[in-house]
Backbone as CSV, one residue per row, in Angstrom:
resi,resn,N_x,N_y,N_z,CA_x,CA_y,CA_z,C_x,C_y,C_z
1,UNK,-18.961,-42.787,-40.824,-17.564,-43.109,-40.528,-16.692,-41.876,-40.729
2,UNK,-15.830,-41.602,-39.754,-14.904,-40.489,-39.872,-13.815,-40.824,-40.885
3,UNK,-13.271,-39.782,-41.510,-12.189,-39.976,-42.465,-11.042,-39.038,-42.138
4,UNK,-9.830,-39.584,-42.158,-8.629,-38.797,-41.902,-7.749,-38.823,-43.144
5,UNK,-7.330,-37.643,-43.555,-6.379,-37.510,-44.647,-4.987,-37.371,-44.039
6,UNK,-4.040,-38.161,-44.528,-2.694,-38.191,-43.953,-1.681,-37.802,-45.025
7,UNK,-0.885,-36.777,-44.743,0.128,-36.297,-45.675,1.512,-36.652,-45.158
8,UNK,2.264,-37.372,-45.966,3.647,-37.698,-45.604,4.566,-36.709,-46.305
9,UNK,5.153,-35.813,-45.534,6.013,-34.784,-46.085,7.454,-35.207,-46.262
10,UNK,7.757,-36.473,-46.027,9.121,-36.962,-46.194,9.370,-37.375,-47.638
11,UNK,10.582,-37.175,-48.155,10.909,-37.687,-49.482,10.904,-39.212,-49.534
12,UNK,11.000,-39.849,-48.373,11.051,-41.306,-48.301,9.681,-41.864,-47.912
13,UNK,9.127,-42.669,-48.801,7.788,-43.210,-48.562,7.757,-44.224,-47.433
14,UNK,8.902,-44.803,-47.096,8.942,-45.838,-46.059,10.000,-45.533,-44.998
15,UNK,10.213,-44.264,-44.735,11.233,-43.860,-43.779,10.700,-43.664,-42.373
16,UNK,11.365,-42.785,-41.645,11.032,-42.548,-40.234,9.633,-41.961,-40.063
17,UNK,9.308,-40.970,-40.872,7.992,-40.333,-40.771,6.884,-41.333,-41.081
18,UNK,7.078,-42.125,-42.120,6.079,-43.129,-42.491,5.870,-44.145,-41.380
19,UNK,6.938,-44.496,-40.674,6.831,-45.457,-39.572,5.930,-44.911,-38.470
20,UNK,6.073,-43.626,-38.180,5.208,-42.993,-37.178,3.765,-42.952,-37.655
21,UNK,3.561,-42.556,-38.894,2.205,-42.455,-39.442,1.535,-43.824,-39.533
22,UNK,2.300,-44.850,-39.864,1.748,-46.210,-39.932,1.226,-46.672,-38.573
23,UNK,1.913,-46.255,-37.520,1.452,-46.620,-36.172,0.095,-45.998,-35.881
24,UNK,-0.112,-44.780,-36.370,-1.410,-44.130,-36.212,-2.474,-44.829,-37.048
25,UNK,-2.119,-45.183,-38.268,-3.078,-45.808,-39.182,-3.626,-47.107,-38.603
26,UNK,-2.782,-47.882,-37.946,-3.235,-49.131,-37.311,-4.373,-48.850,-36.330
27,UNK,-4.194,-47.822,-35.516,-5.214,-47.484,-34.517,-6.465,-46.930,-35.189
28,UNK,-6.289,-46.066,-36.178,-7.451,-45.536,-36.889,-8.314,-46.664,-37.440
29,UNK,-7.669,-47.660,-38.012,-8.433,-48.776,-38.582,-9.133,-49.585,-37.490
30,UNK,-8.448,-49.759,-36.361,-9.081,-50.449,-35.233,-10.307,-49.692,-34.731
31,UNK,-10.254,-48.366,-34.830,-11.339,-47.516,-34.338,-12.410,-47.266,-35.397
32,UNK,-12.247,-47.866,-36.574,-13.244,-47.707,-37.626,-13.145,-46.402,-38.387
33,UNK,-11.964,-45.782,-38.385,-11.752,-44.522,-39.100,-11.130,-44.814,-40.460
34,UNK,-11.712,-44.244,-41.490,-11.169,-44.398,-42.839,-9.952,-43.498,-42.999
35,UNK,-8.910,-43.989,-43.644,-7.698,-43.199,-43.841,-7.265,-43.225,-45.298
36,UNK,-6.609,-42.159,-45.692,-5.935,-42.115,-46.993,-4.614,-41.394,-46.800
37,UNK,-3.527,-42.041,-47.167,-2.207,-41.429,-47.034,-1.714,-40.983,-48.399
38,UNK,-1.180,-39.781,-48.445,-0.697,-39.201,-49.695,0.764,-38.816,-49.522
39,UNK,1.589,-39.282,-50.421,3.019,-38.985,-50.393,3.260,-37.619,-51.033
40,UNK,3.747,-36.687,-50.252,3.961,-35.316,-50.726,5.441,-34.978,-50.852
41,UNK,6.235,-35.469,-49.925,7.622,-35.027,-49.809,8.528,-35.325,-50.981
42,UNK,8.129,-36.247,-51.857,8.971,-36.560,-53.023,8.412,-35.976,-54.316
43,UNK,7.435,-35.064,-54.181,6.832,-34.437,-55.356,7.478,-33.074,-55.636
44,UNK,7.327,-32.626,-56.875,7.853,-31.323,-57.281,6.784,-30.272,-56.992
45,UNK,6.843,-29.685,-55.812,5.834,-28.729,-55.357,6.478,-27.353,-55.218
46,UNK,6.007,-26.403,-55.983,6.537,-25.043,-55.858,5.745,-24.264,-54.815
47,UNK,6.314,-23.180,-54.349,5.651,-22.367,-53.344,4.625,-21.418,-53.950
48,UNK,3.873,-20.757,-53.083,2.867,-19.780,-53.501,3.561,-18.565,-54.119
49,UNK,2.985,-18.034,-55.223,3.543,-16.857,-55.881,2.646,-15.634,-55.690
50,UNK,1.647,-15.747,-54.818,0.763,-14.625,-54.465,0.138,-13.974,-55.697
51,UNK,-0.327,-14.792,-56.635,-0.892,-14.263,-57.882,-2.366,-13.881,-57.747
52,UNK,-3.051,-14.416,-56.722,-4.454,-14.102,-56.509,-5.428,-14.923,-57.347
53,UNK,-4.919,-15.857,-58.133,-5.775,-16.686,-58.993,-6.808,-17.461,-58.164
54,UNK,-6.380,-17.982,-57.030,-7.263,-18.838,-56.225,-8.467,-18.077,-55.678
55,UNK,-8.303,-16.789,-55.377,-9.412,-16.019,-54.808,-10.532,-15.820,-55.826
56,UNK,-10.189,-15.890,-57.103,-11.197,-15.705,-58.155,-11.704,-17.027,-58.718
57,UNK,-10.874,-18.054,-58.659,-11.203,-19.305,-59.325,-11.392,-20.495,-58.393
58,UNK,-11.124,-20.324,-57.107,-11.381,-21.372,-56.130,-10.382,-22.501,-56.112
59,UNK,-9.266,-22.330,-56.818,-8.207,-23.330,-56.794,-6.892,-22.663,-57.162
60,UNK,-5.794,-23.359,-56.912,-4.474,-22.805,-57.185,-4.215,-22.763,-58.691
61,UNK,-3.486,-21.738,-59.128,-3.152,-21.595,-60.542,-2.255,-22.732,-61.030
62,UNK,-1.448,-23.294,-60.124,-0.610,-24.440,-60.468,-1.440,-25.701,-60.241
63,UNK,-1.836,-26.340,-61.300,-2.758,-27.479,-61.192,-1.974,-28.773,-60.958
64,UNK,-1.592,-28.982,-59.714,-0.798,-30.153,-59.360,-1.449,-30.886,-58.190
65,UNK,-0.650,-31.547,-57.387,-1.167,-32.345,-56.275,-1.960,-31.513,-55.270
66,UNK,-1.648,-30.243,-55.159,-2.365,-29.380,-54.216,-3.854,-29.354,-54.532
67,UNK,-4.205,-29.112,-55.778,-5.627,-29.066,-56.159,-6.296,-30.428,-56.016
68,UNK,-5.549,-31.470,-56.263,-6.089,-32.822,-56.114,-6.415,-33.128,-54.652
69,UNK,-5.496,-32.755,-53.768,-5.680,-33.026,-52.344,-6.744,-32.108,-51.738
70,UNK,-6.895,-30.910,-52.277,-7.865,-29.953,-51.741,-9.263,-30.546,-51.674
71,UNK,-9.657,-31.261,-52.717,-10.993,-31.871,-52.748,-11.136,-32.919,-51.643
72,UNK,-10.079,-33.666,-51.415,-10.104,-34.696,-50.382,-10.086,-34.078,-48.989
73,UNK,-9.352,-32.999,-48.849,-9.294,-32.287,-47.572,-10.670,-31.750,-47.193
74,UNK,-11.397,-31.233,-48.170,-12.728,-30.688,-47.904,-13.664,-31.752,-47.347
75,UNK,-13.523,-32.971,-47.817,-14.404,-34.059,-47.394,-13.961,-34.735,-46.100
76,UNK,-12.725,-34.510,-45.690,-12.169,-35.206,-44.521,-12.610,-34.560,-43.208
77,UNK,-12.619,-35.375,-42.166,-12.927,-34.884,-40.824,-11.666,-34.476,-40.071
78,UNK,-10.523,-34.989,-40.530,-9.268,-34.675,-39.864,-8.110,-34.718,-40.828
79,UNK,-7.036,-34.028,-40.461,-5.841,-33.972,-41.298,-4.614,-34.208,-40.428
80,UNK,-3.805,-35.194,-40.830,-2.521,-35.454,-40.172,-1.417,-35.079,-41.146
81,UNK,-0.478,-34.285,-40.689,0.650,-33.879,-41.526,1.936,-34.309,-40.843
82,UNK,2.696,-35.161,-41.510,3.950,-35.649,-40.957,5.133,-35.127,-41.748
83,UNK,6.239,-34.864,-41.052,7.429,-34.364,-41.736,8.683,-34.719,-40.956
84,UNK,9.782,-34.958,-41.680,11.075,-35.032,-41.002,11.516,-33.624,-40.621
85,UNK,12.479,-33.539,-39.742,13.011,-32.245,-39.308,14.248,-31.905,-40.130
86,UNK,14.185,-30.762,-40.816,15.331,-30.244,-41.572,15.710,-28.888,-40.974
87,UNK,16.874,-28.809,-40.369,17.334,-27.544,-39.783,16.262,-26.934,-38.876
88,UNK,15.747,-27.747,-37.981,14.737,-27.338,-36.990,13.449,-26.835,-37.642
89,UNK,13.141,-27.354,-38.820,11.928,-26.952,-39.533,11.406,-28.151,-40.325
90,UNK,10.135,-28.127,-40.716,9.639,-29.196,-41.593,10.322,-29.146,-42.960
91,UNK,10.233,-30.232,-43.684,10.725,-30.310,-45.051,10.133,-29.164,-45.883
92,UNK,10.982,-28.498,-46.684,10.516,-27.366,-47.472,9.390,-27.704,-48.428
93,UNK,9.363,-28.927,-48.931,8.307,-29.332,-49.853,6.954,-29.335,-49.173
94,UNK,6.877,-29.874,-47.971,5.585,-29.919,-47.282,5.150,-28.523,-46.844
95,UNK,6.097,-27.657,-46.538,5.728,-26.290,-46.192,5.134,-25.563,-47.399
96,UNK,5.754,-25.704,-48.570,5.207,-25.096,-49.783,3.827,-25.666,-50.099
97,UNK,3.689,-26.971,-49.899,2.401,-27.644,-50.139,1.332,-27.105,-49.200
98,UNK,1.663,-27.005,-47.929,0.687,-26.539,-46.940,0.321,-25.075,-47.158
99,UNK,1.294,-24.239,-47.512,1.004,-22.838,-47.810,-0.063,-22.738,-48.891
100,UNK,0.145,-23.461,-49.959,-0.779,-23.377,-51.084,-2.103,-24.086,-50.805
101,UNK,-2.062,-25.208,-50.100,-3.296,-25.938,-49.786,-4.225,-25.096,-48.922
102,UNK,-3.685,-24.481,-47.895,-4.531,-23.720,-46.982,-4.945,-22.376,-47.571
103,UNK,-4.055,-21.740,-48.328,-4.370,-20.417,-48.859,-5.329,-20.481,-50.046
104,UNK,-5.209,-21.508,-50.856,-6.005,-21.555,-52.096,-7.395,-22.130,-51.909
105,UNK,-7.683,-22.698,-50.756,-8.989,-23.329,-50.527,-9.892,-22.415,-49.710
106,UNK,-11.098,-22.218,-50.199,-12.024,-21.296,-49.530,-13.021,-22.005,-48.624
107,UNK,-13.086,-23.350,-48.682,-14.049,-24.062,-47.838,-13.651,-23.937,-46.361
108,UNK,-14.642,-24.058,-45.495,-14.383,-23.938,-44.065,-13.601,-25.144,-43.540
109,UNK,-12.560,-24.840,-42.816,-11.778,-25.887,-42.157,-12.113,-25.942,-40.669
110,UNK,-13.032,-25.083,-40.260,-13.394,-24.975,-38.851,-13.883,-26.315,-38.303
111,UNK,-13.303,-26.732,-37.201,-13.639,-27.945,-36.454,-13.176,-29.237,-37.122
112,UNK,-12.467,-29.156,-38.254,-11.745,-30.333,-38.717,-10.565,-30.522,-37.763
113,UNK,-10.291,-31.735,-37.357,-9.233,-31.975,-36.364,-7.881,-32.085,-37.061
114,UNK,-6.896,-31.382,-36.544,-5.565,-31.406,-37.126,-4.537,-32.014,-36.187
115,UNK,-3.561,-32.692,-36.763,-2.470,-33.254,-35.973,-1.177,-33.180,-36.776
116,UNK,-0.137,-32.645,-36.157,1.187,-32.603,-36.765,2.044,-33.692,-36.139
117,UNK,2.863,-34.336,-36.971,3.785,-35.376,-36.507,5.156,-35.086,-37.102
118,UNK,6.183,-35.115,-36.274,7.534,-34.872,-36.775,8.466,-36.009,-36.363
119,UNK,9.455,-36.258,-37.207,10.469,-37.255,-36.887,11.839,-36.595,-36.983
120,UNK,12.708,-36.915,-36.058,14.036,-36.317,-36.069,15.046,-37.314,-35.506
121,UNK,16.295,-37.097,-35.850,17.336,-37.931,-35.266,17.564,-37.541,-33.814
122,UNK,17.621,-36.196,-33.573,17.970,-35.756,-32.225,17.262,-34.474,-31.798
123,UNK,17.427,-33.374,-32.557,16.883,-32.090,-32.120,16.098,-31.380,-33.211
124,UNK,15.575,-30.220,-32.859,14.802,-29.410,-33.793,13.356,-29.808,-33.921
125,UNK,12.958,-30.815,-33.153,11.606,-31.365,-33.315,10.499,-30.411,-32.877
126,UNK,10.668,-29.752,-31.747,9.575,-28.907,-31.254,9.374,-27.676,-32.137
127,UNK,10.455,-27.154,-32.721,10.322,-26.012,-33.621,9.576,-26.417,-34.886
128,UNK,9.896,-27.584,-35.431,9.206,-28.082,-36.623,7.740,-28.381,-36.317
129,UNK,7.496,-28.968,-35.164,6.138,-29.284,-34.698,5.302,-28.014,-34.604
130,UNK,5.886,-26.967,-34.051,5.192,-25.697,-33.887,4.842,-25.091,-35.240
131,UNK,5.757,-25.164,-36.195,5.507,-24.585,-37.523,4.308,-25.251,-38.199
132,UNK,4.195,-26.557,-38.099,3.078,-27.263,-38.725,1.754,-26.962,-38.034
133,UNK,1.785,-26.804,-36.732,0.551,-26.528,-35.999,-0.056,-25.175,-36.360
134,UNK,0.763,-24.259,-36.859,0.262,-22.921,-37.202,-0.822,-22.982,-38.281
135,UNK,-0.713,-23.919,-39.198,-1.726,-24.030,-40.252,-3.096,-24.358,-39.661
136,UNK,-3.102,-25.188,-38.642,-4.361,-25.584,-38.013,-4.949,-24.449,-37.172
137,UNK,-4.097,-23.818,-36.382,-4.613,-22.851,-35.412,-5.082,-21.553,-36.055
138,UNK,-4.661,-21.262,-37.292,-5.174,-20.083,-37.986,-6.488,-20.398,-38.703
139,UNK,-6.855,-21.669,-38.732,-8.010,-22.102,-39.531,-9.160,-22.650,-38.703
140,UNK,-9.108,-22.466,-37.394,-10.192,-22.958,-36.550,-10.205,-24.459,-36.386
141,UNK,-9.066,-25.092,-36.592,-8.979,-26.549,-36.485,-8.453,-26.951,-35.108
142,UNK,-9.225,-27.684,-34.315,-8.743,-28.156,-33.016,-7.532,-29.071,-33.186
143,UNK,-6.567,-28.944,-32.294,-5.360,-29.759,-32.349,-5.531,-31.046,-31.564
144,UNK,-5.182,-32.155,-32.184,-5.137,-33.430,-31.469,-3.761,-33.565,-30.816
145,UNK,-3.765,-33.885,-29.552,-2.523,-34.020,-28.797,-2.407,-35.441,-28.248
146,UNK,-1.290,-35.709,-27.592,-1.057,-37.057,-27.099,-0.432,-36.999,-25.711
147,UNK,0.236,-38.063,-25.328,0.855,-38.157,-24.014,2.270,-37.587,-24.002
148,UNK,2.721,-37.109,-25.151,3.969,-36.371,-25.293,3.827,-35.597,-26.587
149,UNK,4.779,-34.723,-26.906,4.703,-34.062,-28.201,4.704,-35.107,-29.314
150,UNK,3.996,-34.790,-30.393,3.790,-35.771,-31.457,5.060,-35.960,-32.283
151,UNK,5.998,-36.731,-31.753,7.283,-36.895,-32.413,7.877,-38.279,-32.149
152,UNK,8.709,-38.680,-33.091,9.489,-39.911,-32.929,10.944,-39.590,-33.215
153,UNK,11.830,-40.422,-32.674,13.265,-40.209,-32.854,13.892,-41.402,-33.578
154,UNK,14.854,-41.101,-34.449,15.587,-42.154,-35.132,16.191,-41.659,-36.423
155,UNK,17.277,-42.268,-36.822,17.940,-41.927,-38.083,17.421,-42.784,-39.229
156,UNK,16.871,-43.946,-38.895,16.285,-44.847,-39.880,14.932,-45.334,-39.369
157,UNK,14.175,-45.950,-40.261,12.883,-46.510,-39.868,13.050,-47.561,-38.777
158,UNK,14.123,-48.332,-38.867,14.385,-49.349,-37.843,14.669,-48.710,-36.499
159,UNK,15.342,-47.551,-36.503,15.569,-46.826,-35.253,14.247,-46.402,-34.619
160,UNK,13.345,-45.898,-35.456,12.057,-45.414,-34.951,11.269,-46.554,-34.307
161,UNK,11.392,-47.746,-34.849,10.695,-48.892,-34.267,11.193,-49.221,-32.866
162,UNK,12.388,-48.746,-32.536,12.942,-48.927,-31.191,12.505,-47.821,-30.233
163,UNK,11.950,-46.746,-30.788,11.469,-45.637,-29.962,10.075,-45.987,-29.441
164,UNK,10.049,-46.788,-28.418,8.772,-47.312,-27.926,7.860,-46.217,-27.397
165,UNK,8.440,-45.215,-26.752,7.598,-44.127,-26.253,7.041,-43.310,-27.416
166,UNK,7.863,-43.099,-28.441,7.388,-42.367,-29.601,6.235,-43.068,-30.289
167,UNK,6.344,-44.368,-30.460,5.269,-45.139,-31.088,4.019,-45.150,-30.210
168,UNK,4.230,-45.224,-28.909,3.107,-45.139,-27.973,2.402,-43.797,-28.119
169,UNK,3.187,-42.742,-28.271,2.631,-41.407,-28.476,1.772,-41.361,-29.729
170,UNK,2.222,-42.022,-30.785,1.455,-42.059,-32.035,0.128,-42.788,-31.845
171,UNK,0.152,-43.887,-31.124,-1.088,-44.639,-30.894,-2.082,-43.825,-30.069
172,UNK,-1.585,-43.192,-29.035,-2.466,-42.369,-28.208,-2.992,-41.162,-28.978
173,UNK,-2.152,-40.622,-29.850,-2.578,-39.505,-30.693,-3.742,-39.923,-31.589
174,UNK,-3.636,-41.078,-32.209,-4.703,-41.555,-33.088,-5.999,-41.789,-32.306
175,UNK,-5.873,-42.316,-31.098,-7.076,-42.544,-30.275,-7.716,-41.215,-29.883
176,UNK,-6.900,-40.253,-29.474,-7.432,-38.948,-29.091,-8.075,-38.243,-30.281
177,UNK,-7.437,-38.365,-31.432,-7.980,-37.726,-32.632,-9.316,-38.352,-33.023
178,UNK,-9.399,-39.668,-32.923,-10.653,-40.369,-33.214,-11.764,-39.902,-32.283
179,UNK,-11.443,-39.815,-31.007,-12.432,-39.358,-30.019,-12.914,-37.948,-30.346
180,UNK,-11.976,-37.072,-30.679,-12.335,-35.686,-30.979,-13.242,-35.592,-32.197
181,UNK,-12.934,-36.337,-33.242,-13.771,-36.285,-34.444,-15.182,-36.768,-34.155
182,UNK,-15.293,-37.839,-33.368,-16.611,-38.365,-33.014,-17.365,-37.381,-32.128
183,UNK,-16.659,-36.797,-31.164,-17.296,-35.849,-30.243,-17.772,-34.603,-30.977
184,UNK,-16.961,-34.119,-31.906,-17.339,-32.933,-32.673,-18.534,-33.227,-33.565
185,UNK,-18.559,-34.409,-34.182,-19.700,-34.794,-35.014,-20.982,-34.849,-34.180
186,UNK,-20.892,-35.408,-32.977,-22.058,-35.479,-32.090,-22.501,-34.086,-31.662
187,UNK,-21.533,-33.237,-31.341,-21.855,-31.879,-30.884,-22.489,-31.051,-31.997
188,UNK,-22.006,-31.231,-33.231,-22.604,-30.514,-34.357,-24.073,-30.886,-34.519
189,UNK,-24.355,-32.176,-34.344,-25.729,-32.651,-34.493,-26.612,-32.132,-33.370
190,UNK,-26.048,-32.025,-32.178,-26.830,-31.619,-31.013,-26.959,-30.109,-30.880
191,UNK,-25.847,-29.392,-31.121,-25.821,-27.950,-30.865,-25.680,-27.092,-32.125
192,UNK,-25.293,-27.707,-33.246,-24.954,-26.911,-34.410,-23.530,-26.389,-34.287
193,UNK,-23.100,-25.627,-35.262,-21.733,-25.104,-35.239,-21.710,-23.694,-34.659
194,UNK,-20.596,-23.294,-34.038,-20.500,-21.952,-33.459,-20.497,-20.877,-34.544
195,UNK,-20.990,-19.709,-34.188,-20.988,-18.569,-35.090,-19.550,-18.125,-35.359
196,UNK,-19.229,-17.886,-36.621,-17.906,-17.407,-37.000,-18.046,-15.996,-37.572
197,UNK,-17.435,-15.018,-36.926,-17.447,-13.645,-37.422,-16.297,-13.437,-38.405
198,UNK,-16.575,-12.696,-39.486,-15.565,-12.466,-40.515,-15.465,-11.001,-40.939
199,UNK,-16.204,-10.108,-40.307,-16.286,-8.734,-40.805,-15.003,-7.931,-40.581
200,UNK,-14.374,-8.086,-39.425,-13.193,-7.280,-39.111,-11.951,-7.837,-39.809
201,UNK,-11.158,-6.921,-40.373,-9.907,-7.308,-41.025,-8.890,-6.200,-40.780
202,UNK,-7.966,-6.422,-39.887,-7.010,-5.395,-39.505,-5.887,-5.287,-40.525
203,UNK,-5.785,-4.108,-41.164,-4.707,-3.898,-42.134,-4.057,-2.520,-41.998
204,UNK,-4.735,-1.590,-41.285,-4.239,-0.224,-41.075,-3.830,0.445,-42.380
205,UNK,-4.715,0.476,-43.371,-4.346,1.055,-44.668,-4.077,2.551,-44.621
206,UNK,-4.569,3.237,-43.567,-4.342,4.686,-43.473,-2.968,5.021,-42.913
207,UNK,-2.218,3.981,-42.507,-0.852,4.200,-42.020,-0.775,4.722,-40.605
208,UNK,-1.884,4.819,-39.896,-1.868,5.330,-38.527,-1.749,4.206,-37.523
């Protein structure tokens, strides 16, 4: 059975972002996918301080929710990250969380399926969506897409329930993500995983 880890980056556990994520969870359960949702947006999460502790010890120096979720992320087949839009960007808490989660973990994220979901009243959604997708695309994680950008509109959870196209987008996203996880699992069994080269590291230390 595939497993998806879902991060709610909103301070509100039952707000607009949660309404979108709940629509996905319904489909995941129908498709036989195990889910776990973790509330991140209302936690006290500090940003990365570039101390280098994680490179030597395999976990973040700040022993909080990041280290707890890291173990679950390693075991998951997919990761969904949802956030409200703040000034055309994701919530600062989820950004700090994602910075530390991705930087402090050394396990391979290659071929884990990633999906970003954003909720907004009106604008800034595509910029926030793009920022979240960067974590996946730097880590070899295929992006799950839908029939529109992965977003819902509304000022309240009740508003989002009226966004029928947005909710439809969430359902289609969950179906596409489920298909991708199953297809990747089958392909790994049949073909193995692709070779990943790691030798080159461009830094230009000679200043030229």
